[in-house]
BAVEX-11286 format. One line per 3 residues: number of its first residue (from 0); their letters; for each residue x, z, y of N, C-alpha, C. Coordinates in steps of 0.2 Angstrom, whole numbers, plus 2048, in hexadecimal, padded with zeros to 3 digits. Example, Ala and Ser with C-alpha at 12.3 -4.5 7.8 and 13.67 -1.06 7.14 Angstrom:
<atoms>
0 = AS = 842,827,7E4,83E,827,7EA,842,827,7F0 ~ 840,823,7F5,844,824,7FB,840,827,800;
</atoms>
This chain:
<atoms>
0 = XXX = 71E,578,CCC,71D,57B,CD2,723,57B,CD7 ~ 722,579,CDD,728,579,CE1,72A,580,CE3 ~ 731,581,CE3,733,587,CE5,734,589,CEC;
3 = XXX = 733,583,CF0,732,584,CF7,72D,57F,CFA ~ 729,582,CFE,724,57E,D02,725,57E,D09 ~ 724,578,D0C,725,577,D13,71E,574,D16;
6 = XXX = 71C,576,D1B,716,573,D1F,718,573,D26 ~ 717,56D,D29,719,56C,D30,712,569,D34 ~ 710,56D,D38,70A,56B,D3C,70A,56F,D43;
9 = XXX = 708,56B,D48,707,56E,D4F,70E,572,D51 ~ 713,56E,D50,71A,571,D52,71C,577,D4E ~ 719,579,D49,71B,57F,D45,71D,57C,D3E;
12 = XXX = 723,57E,D3C,725,57D,D35,724,584,D31 ~ 720,584,D2C,71F,58A,D27,723,588,D21 ~ 728,58D,D20,72C,58C,D1A,72B,592,D15;
15 = XXX = 729,590,D0F,727,596,D0B,72B,596,D04 ~ 72E,59B,D03,732,59C,CFC,72C,59D,CF7 ~ 72D,599,CF2,727,599,CED,72A,59A,CE6;
18 = XXX = 72D,5A0,CE5,72E,5A2,CDE,72B,5A9,CDD ~ 725,5AA,CDE,722,5B1,CDE,723,5B5,CD7 ~ 724,5B1,CD2,725,5B4,CCB,72C,5B7,CCB;
21 = XXX = 730,5B5,CCF,737,5B8,CCF,739,5BB,CD6 ~ 733,5BD,CD9,734,5C1,CDF,737,5BD,CE5 ~ 736,5B6,CE4,739,5B1,CE9,741,5B2,CE9;
24 = XXX = 744,5B4,CE4,74B,5B4,CE4,74E,5AD,CE5 ~ 754,5AD,CE8,757,5A6,CE9,75B,5A4,CE3 ~ 758,59F,CDF,75C,59C,CDA,75F,596,CDD;
27 = XXX = 763,593,CD9,767,58D,CDB,762,587,CDE ~ 75D,586,CDB,758,581,CDE,755,583,CE4 ~ 753,589,CE5,750,58B,CEB,756,58B,CF1;
30 = XXX = 75C,58D,CEF,761,58D,CF4,762,586,CF7 ~ 763,581,CF2,764,57A,CF4,75E,577,CF8 ~ 758,579,CF6,752,576,CF9,751,579,D00;
33 = XXX = 753,580,D01,753,583,D08,758,57F,D0C ~ 75E,57E,D0A,763,57B,D0E,760,574,D10 ~ 75D,570,D0C,75A,56A,D0D,755,56A,D12;
36 = XXX = 751,570,D12,74B,570,D16,74D,572,D1D ~ 752,576,D1E,755,577,D25,757,571,D28 ~ 75A,56C,D24,75D,566,D27,757,562,D2A;
39 = XXX = 751,562,D26,74B,55E,D28,748,561,D2E ~ 748,567,D2E,745,56B,D34,749,56A,D3A ~ 750,56B,D39,754,56A,D3F,754,563,D42;
42 = XXX = 753,55E,D3E,753,557,D40,74C,555,D43 ~ 747,559,D43,740,558,D45,73F,55B,D4C ~ 73F,557,D51,73F,559,D58,738,55C,D5A;
45 = XXX = 733,55A,D55,72C,55D,D56,72B,564,D54 ~ 730,567,D50,72F,56E,D4E,732,572,D53 ~ 72E,577,D56,730,57B,D5B,731,582,D59;
48 = XXX = 72E,584,D53,72F,58B,D50,72E,58A,D49 ~ 732,58F,D45,731,58F,D3E,72F,596,D3C ~ 72A,596,D37,728,59C,D34,72A,59C,D2C;
51 = XXX = 72E,5A1,D2B,731,5A2,D24,72E,5A7,D20 ~ 72B,5A6,D1A,727,5AB,D17,728,5AA,D0F ~ 725,5AE,D0B,725,5AE,D04,71F,5AD,D01;
54 = XXX = 71E,5AB,CFB,718,5AB,CF7,717,5B1,CF4 ~ 711,5B3,CF2,70F,5B9,CEF,70E,5BF,CF3 ~ 70C,5C5,CF0,70A,5CA,CF4,70F,5D1,CF4;
57 = XXX = 715,5D0,CF1,719,5D6,CF0,720,5D5,CF3 ~ 723,5CF,CF3,72A,5CE,CF5,72B,5C8,CF9 ~ 72E,5C9,CFF,730,5C3,D03,735,5BF,CFF;
60 = XXX = 73B,5C3,CFE,740,5C0,CFA,745,5C6,CF8 ~ 746,5C5,CF1,74A,5CB,CEE,752,5C9,CEE ~ 754,5C4,CF2,75B,5C2,CF3,75D,5BD,CEE;
63 = XXX = 763,5BC,CEC,765,5B7,CE8,764,5B9,CE1 ~ 762,5B4,CDD,760,5B5,CD6,766,5B7,CD2 ~ 766,5BD,CCF,76B,5C0,CCC,76D,5BD,CC5;
66 = XXX = 768,5B9,CC2,769,5B6,CBC,76C,5AF,CBC ~ 76A,5AC,CC2,76C,5A5,CC2,771,5A3,CC8 ~ 770,5A6,CCE,774,5A4,CD4,77B,5A8,CD4;
69 = XXX = 77A,5AF,CD4,780,5B3,CD4,785,5B2,CCF ~ 783,5B1,CC9,788,5B0,CC3,78C,5A9,CC4 ~ 788,5A4,CC7,78B,59E,CC9,790,59E,CCE;
72 = XXX = 78F,5A2,CD3,794,5A3,CD9,79A,5A7,CD7 ~ 799,5AC,CD2,79F,5B0,CD0,7A3,5AD,CCB ~ 7A0,5A7,CC8,7A3,5A4,CC2,7A2,5A7,CBC;
75 = XXX = 79D,5AB,CBB,79B,5AE,CB5,797,5A9,CB0 ~ 795,5A4,CB3,791,59F,CAF,793,598,CB2 ~ 793,593,CAE,794,58C,CB0,78E,589,CB2;
78 = XXX = 78E,583,CB6,788,580,CB8,784,57D,CB2 ~ 77E,57E,CB2,77A,57C,CAD,775,576,CAE ~ 774,575,CB5,76F,56F,CB6,771,56C,CBD;
81 = XXX = 76D,568,CC0,76F,564,CC6,76F,569,CCC ~ 76B,56E,CCC,76A,573,CD1,771,577,CD2 ~ 773,579,CCC,779,57D,CCC,77F,579,CCE;
84 = XXX = 77F,572,CCC,785,56E,CCF,784,56D,CD6 ~ 77E,56C,CD9,77D,56B,CE0,780,571,CE4 ~ 77F,577,CE1,781,57D,CE4,789,57D,CE5;
87 = XXX = 78C,57B,CDF,793,57B,CDF,796,576,CE4 ~ 792,570,CE4,795,56A,CE8,794,56C,CEF ~ 78F,571,CF1,78E,573,CF7,792,578,CFA;
90 = XXX = 797,57B,CF5,79B,580,CF7,799,587,CF6 ~ 794,587,CF1,791,58E,CEF,78F,592,CF5 ~ 793,597,CF7,791,59C,CFC,790,598,D03;
93 = XXX = 793,592,D04,792,58E,D0A,78B,58C,D0A ~ 789,589,D05,782,587,D04,77D,58C,D05 ~ 77F,592,D02,77A,598,D02,77A,59A,D0A;
96 = XXX = 77F,59A,D0D,77F,59C,D14,77B,597,D19 ~ 77B,591,D17,776,58D,D1A,76F,58E,D18 ~ 76E,58F,D12,767,590,D10,764,597,D13;
99 = XXX = 768,59C,D14,765,5A2,D16,766,5A3,D1E ~ 768,59D,D21,769,59D,D28,76F,5A1,D2B ~ 773,5A3,D26,779,5A7,D29,77E,5A2,D2D;
102 = XXX = 77E,59C,D2B,783,597,D2E,780,592,D31 ~ 779,592,D32,775,58D,D35,770,58F,D3B ~ 771,58D,D41,76C,58F,D46,767,589,D47;
105 = XXX = 761,58A,D46,75C,585,D46,75B,583,D4D ~ 75D,587,D52,75C,585,D59,755,586,D5B ~ 751,589,D58,74A,58B,D59,748,591,D56;
108 = XXX = 743,595,D59,741,59B,D56,73F,59B,D4F ~ 741,5A0,D4B,73F,5A1,D44,73B,5A8,D44 ~ 735,5A7,D42,731,5AD,D41,731,5AF,D39;
111 = XXX = 733,5B5,D37,733,5B6,D30,72D,5BA,D2F ~ 729,5B8,D2A,723,5BB,D28,724,5BE,D21 ~ 727,5C4,D21,729,5C7,D1B,722,5CA,D17;
114 = XXX = 720,5C7,D12,71A,5C9,D0F,71B,5CE,D0A ~ 721,5D1,D0A,722,5D6,D05,72A,5D8,D06 ~ 72C,5DB,D01,733,5DE,D01,738,5D8,D03;
117 = XXX = 73D,5DA,D06,743,5D6,D08,749,5D9,D06 ~ 74C,5D7,D01,752,5DB,CFE,758,5D6,CFE ~ 75E,5D8,CFF,764,5D5,CFF,764,5CE,D03;
120 = XXX = 764,5C8,D00,764,5C2,D03,75D,5C1,D07 ~ 758,5C4,D04,752,5C4,D08,752,5C8,D0E ~ 755,5CD,D0E,756,5D1,D14,75B,5CD,D19;
123 = XXX = 75F,5CA,D17,764,5C6,D1B,760,5C0,D1F ~ 75B,5BD,D1B,757,5B8,D1E,753,5BB,D23 ~ 750,5C1,D22,74C,5C5,D27,750,5C6,D2D;
126 = XXX = 757,5C8,D2D,75B,5C9,D32,75D,5C2,D36 ~ 75D,5BD,D33,75E,5B6,D36,758,5B4,D3A ~ 752,5B7,D3A,74D,5B5,D3E,74D,5B7,D45;
129 = XXX = 749,5B5,D49,748,5B7,D50,743,5BD,D51 ~ 73E,5BC,D4D,738,5C1,D4D,736,5C2,D46 ~ 733,5C8,D45,732,5CA,D3E,72B,5CE,D3D;
132 = XXX = 727,5CB,D39,721,5CE,D37,722,5D0,D30 ~ 720,5D7,D2E,722,5D9,D28,71C,5DD,D25 ~ 71B,5DD,D1E,715,5E0,D1B,716,5E7,D1B;
135 = XXX = 710,5EB,D1C,710,5F2,D1B,713,5F4,D14 ~ 717,5F9,D14,71A,5FC,D0E,71F,5F8,D0B ~ 721,5F2,D0E,727,5EE,D0C,72D,5F2,D0C;
138 = XXX = 732,5F1,D08,739,5F4,D08,73E,5EF,D0A ~ 742,5F1,D0F,747,5EC,D11,74E,5EF,D10 ~ 752,5EB,D0C,758,5EE,D0B,75E,5E9,D09;
141 = XXX = 764,5EC,D09,76A,5E8,D07,76D,5EC,D02 ~ 76C,5EA,CFB,76E,5ED,CF6,775,5EB,CF2 ~ 778,5E7,CF6,77E,5E3,CF2,783,5E8,CF0;
144 = XXX = 785,5ED,CF4,78A,5F2,CF2,789,5F5,CEB ~ 783,5F6,CE9,781,5F8,CE3,783,5F4,CDD ~ 784,5ED,CDE,786,5E9,CD9,78D,5E6,CDA;
147 = XXX = 791,5EA,CDE,798,5E8,CDF,799,5E2,CE3 ~ 794,5E1,CE7,794,5DC,CEC,793,5DE,CF3 ~ 793,5DA,CF8,792,5DC,CFF,78D,5D7,D02;
150 = XXX = 789,5D9,D07,785,5D4,D0A,789,5CE,D0D ~ 788,5C8,D0B,78D,5C3,D0E,789,5BD,D11 ~ 783,5BE,D12,77F,5B9,D15,77C,5BB,D1C;
153 = XXX = 781,5BF,D1F,77F,5C1,D26,77D,5C9,D27 ~ 77C,5CC,D21,779,5D3,D21,77E,5D8,D24 ~ 784,5D7,D22,789,5DC,D24,78B,5DB,D2B;
156 = XXX = 78B,5D5,D2E,78D,5D3,D34,787,5D4,D39 ~ 781,5D3,D37,77B,5D3,D3C,777,5D9,D3C ~ 777,5DD,D37,773,5E3,D36,774,5E8,D3C;
159 = XXX = 77A,5E9,D3E,77B,5EE,D44,779,5EB,D4A ~ 778,5E4,D4B,776,5E1,D51,76F,5E2,D52 ~ 76B,5E4,D4D,764,5E4,D4D,761,5EC,D4C;
162 = XXX = 766,5F0,D49,764,5F7,D47,768,5FC,D4B ~ 766,602,D4C,76B,607,D4E,770,608,D49 ~ 776,609,D4B,77C,609,D47,77C,60E,D41;
165 = XXX = 778,614,D42,778,618,D3C,773,616,D37 ~ 76E,612,D39,769,610,D34,76D,60A,D30 ~ 770,606,D34,774,600,D31,779,602,D2C;
168 = XXX = 77D,607,D2E,782,60A,D29,77E,60D,D23 ~ 779,610,D24,775,613,D1E,773,60E,D19 ~ 770,608,D1C,76E,603,D18,773,5FF,D14;
171 = XXX = 779,5FE,D18,77E,5FA,D15,782,5FE,D10 ~ 784,604,D11,788,608,D0D,785,60C,D07 ~ 77E,60D,D07,77B,610,D02,777,60B,CFE;
174 = XXX = 775,605,D01,772,600,CFD,76A,602,CFD ~ 768,608,D00,761,60A,D00,75D,606,D05 ~ 757,604,D03,753,600,D07,74F,605,D0C;
177 = XXX = 74D,602,D12,748,606,D16,741,603,D16 ~ 73D,607,D18,736,604,D18,735,600,D1E ~ 730,5FB,D1E,72E,5F7,D24,72C,5FB,D2A;
180 = XXX = 729,601,D29,727,605,D2E,72D,608,D32 ~ 733,60A,D2E,739,60D,D31,73C,607,D35 ~ 73C,601,D32,73F,5FB,D35,73C,5FA,D3C;
183 = XXX = 735,5FB,D3C,731,5FA,D42,733,5FF,D48 ~ 734,605,D45,736,60B,D4A,73D,609,D4D ~ 742,606,D49,749,605,D4B,749,5FE,D4F;
186 = XXX = 743,5FB,D4F,743,5F5,D54,746,5EE,D50 ~ 746,5EE,D4A,748,5E9,D46,742,5E3,D45 ~ 73C,5E6,D44,737,5E1,D43,732,5E2,D49;
189 = XXX = 72E,5DD,D4A,729,5DC,D4F,722,5DF,D4E ~ 720,5DE,D47,719,5E1,D45,71A,5E3,D3E ~ 716,5E8,D3C,715,5EA,D35,70E,5EA,D34;
192 = XXX = 70B,5E5,D30,704,5E4,D2E,703,5E4,D27 ~ 6FD,5E4,D25,6FB,5E4,D1E,6FD,5DD,D1B ~ 6FF,5DC,D15,702,5D6,D12,6FD,5D0,D14;
195 = XXX = 6F7,5D1,D13,6F2,5CB,D14,6F2,5C9,D1B ~ 6F5,5CD,D20,6F5,5CA,D27,6FC,5C8,D29 ~ 701,5C8,D25,708,5C7,D27,708,5C0,D2A;
198 = XXX = 706,5BB,D26,707,5B4,D28,703,5B2,D2E ~ 6FD,5B5,D2E,6F8,5B4,D34,6FB,5B6,D3B ~ 6FE,5BC,D3A,702,5BF,D40,708,5BB,D42;
201 = XXX = 70C,5B9,D3D,712,5B5,D3E,710,5AE,D41 ~ 70A,5AB,D3F,708,5A5,D42,705,5A6,D49 ~ 702,5AB,D4A,700,5AD,D51,706,5AD,D56;
204 = XXX = 70C,5B0,D54,712,5B0,D58,714,5A8,D58 ~ 714,5A5,D53,717,59E,D53,713,599,D57 ~ 70C,59A,D57,708,596,D5B,709,597,D63;
207 = XXX = 70A,59D,D64,70C,59F,D6B,713,59C,D6D ~ 717,59D,D69,71E,59A,D6B,71E,592,D6B ~ 71A,58F,D67,71A,588,D67,716,585,D6D;
210 = XXX = 712,589,D70,70E,587,D76,712,587,D7C ~ 718,58B,D7C,71C,58C,D81,721,585,D82 ~ 724,585,D88,729,57F,D89,72F,580,D84;
213 = XXX = 72F,57B,D7F,735,57B,D7A,73C,57C,D7D ~ 73D,578,D82,744,579,D84,745,580,D87 ~ 740,583,D8B,741,589,D8D,742,58E,D88;
216 = XXX = 73E,58E,D83,73E,592,D7D,745,592,D7A ~ 748,58C,D79,74E,58B,D76,754,58E,D7A ~ 753,58D,D81,758,58F,D85,758,597,D85;
219 = XXX = 752,59A,D86,752,5A1,D86,755,5A4,D80 ~ 753,5A1,D7A,755,5A4,D74,75D,5A3,D73 ~ 760,59E,D75,767,59D,D75,76A,5A2,D79;
222 = XXX = 768,5A3,D7F,76B,5A8,D84,76B,5AF,D81 ~ 765,5B1,D7E,764,5B7,D7B,768,5B9,D75 ~ 769,5B4,D71,76D,5B4,D6B,775,5B5,D6D;
225 = XXX = 777,5B0,D71,77E,5B0,D73,780,5B6,D77 ~ 77B,5B9,D7B,77D,5BE,D7F,77F,5C5,D7B ~ 77D,5C5,D75,77F,5CB,D71,787,5CC,D71;
228 = XXX = 78A,5C6,D71,792,5C6,D70,795,5C5,D77 ~ 792,5C5,D7D,795,5C4,D83,795,5CA,D87 ~ 799,5CA,D8C,798,5D0,D92,792,5CE,D96;
231 = XXX = 790,5D3,D9A,78A,5D2,D9E,78B,5CC,DA3 ~ 791,5CC,DA6,793,5C6,DAA,793,5BF,DA7 ~ 795,5BF,DA1,795,5B9,D9D,78E,5B7,D9B;
234 = XXX = 78A,5BC,D99,783,5BA,D98,77F,5B8,D9E ~ 780,5BB,DA3,77D,5B9,DA9,77F,5B2,DAC ~ 785,5B0,DAB,788,5AA,DAC,784,5A4,DA8;
237 = XXX = 784,5A6,DA1,781,5A2,D9C,779,5A1,D9E ~ 776,5A6,DA0,76F,5A6,DA2,76E,5A1,DA8 ~ 773,5A2,DAD,772,59D,DB3,773,596,DB1;
240 = XXX = 778,595,DAD,779,58E,DAB,773,58B,DA7 ~ 770,58E,DA2,76A,58C,D9E,764,58B,DA3 ~ 763,590,DA8,75E,58F,DAC,75E,589,DB1;
243 = XXX = 764,588,DB3,765,582,DB7,764,57B,DB3 ~ 766,57B,DAD,764,576,DA9,75D,574,DA8 ~ 759,57A,DA7,752,579,DA6,74F,577,DAD;
246 = XXX = 751,579,DB2,74E,577,DB9,74D,570,DBA ~ 751,56C,DB6,751,565,DB7,74D,561,DB2 ~ 749,565,DAE,745,562,DA9,73E,560,DAB;
249 = XXX = 73B,55C,DA7,734,55A,DA9,72F,560,DA7 ~ 731,564,DA2,72D,56A,DA1,72D,56F,DA6 ~ 733,570,DAA,733,574,DAF,72F,572,DB5;
252 = XXX = 72D,56C,DB6,729,56A,DBB,721,56B,DB8 ~ 720,569,DB2,71A,569,DAF,717,570,DAF ~ 71B,575,DAD,718,57C,DAD,715,57F,DB3;
255 = XXX = 719,57F,DB9,716,581,DBF,710,57D,DC1 ~ 711,576,DC0,70B,572,DC2,705,574,DBF ~ 705,575,DB8,6FF,576,DB4,6FC,57D,DB6;
258 = XXX = 701,582,DB8,6FE,588,DBB,6FA,587,DC1 ~ 6FD,583,DC6,6FA,582,DCC,6F3,57F,DCB ~ 6F3,57A,DC6,6ED,576,DC5,6E8,579,DC0;
261 = XXX = 6EA,57F,DBE,6E6,583,DBA,6E4,580,DB3 ~ 6E9,57D,DB0,6E8,57A,DAA,6ED,57B,DA5 ~ 6EC,57B,D9E,6F2,57C,D9A,6F8,577,D9B;
264 = XXX = 6FE,579,D9A,703,574,D9B,704,570,D95 ~ 707,56A,D96,708,565,D91,710,565,D91 ~ 713,568,D8D,71A,568,D8C,71D,563,D87;
267 = XXX = 722,55F,D89,724,559,D85,72B,55A,D83 ~ 72E,560,D84,735,561,D82,73A,55D,D85 ~ 739,55B,D8C,73E,557,D8F,73E,559,D97;
</atoms>
């Protein structure tokens, strides 16, 4: 059974963690395969949006495997197979940073369809997304401090960008998870729906995004993300530059023309 499944159709890439028997924990093989999958998707110009989800009905991802991956990184065990050696050759935490999208921007929207609990590294992948659909009753948490560790895949750096500071501090310092419903109230997630509906709702978002002009989507996403760390003046200047770039594209001509002609636009990404 493949630990990672990828389906690409209609400009949408669906990436599914497939270790439900281990709560989709990130073992060495899954880390390596995720890093490889992002390379494939990033190189595919036809992919306009990514949906990241997990197999099973209880857990999106429980984080890094405490039996196989973490002991390998800390040096508590020696490499035992080709996947372990691939992790070491990839720089260990550097490869993990790529796999969890800590250190890699796919330059296209990522919709996370969390079919269940998102803990530790799973929560950090949730934070790496642009939109989030989460299962009713799911727990979201960063539990690393309970193990003598700290969130190192973006959780410590990103959480306060998406959550009120008090809630972020509570989660990081106590290690206690919050419910999906509380995350919705705090503005972290877009929708909380029954588990059986999570992927369908995420795919609805993905199809809507994929139908939009891809260059415009990427530009808007880029400005939105980069503006978090800019002054208002700098963000407005960046917005103007990207808007001017878009104005010279074929898609910018096609969109208004299709509206006037009362037909669906045909965007080509150029």
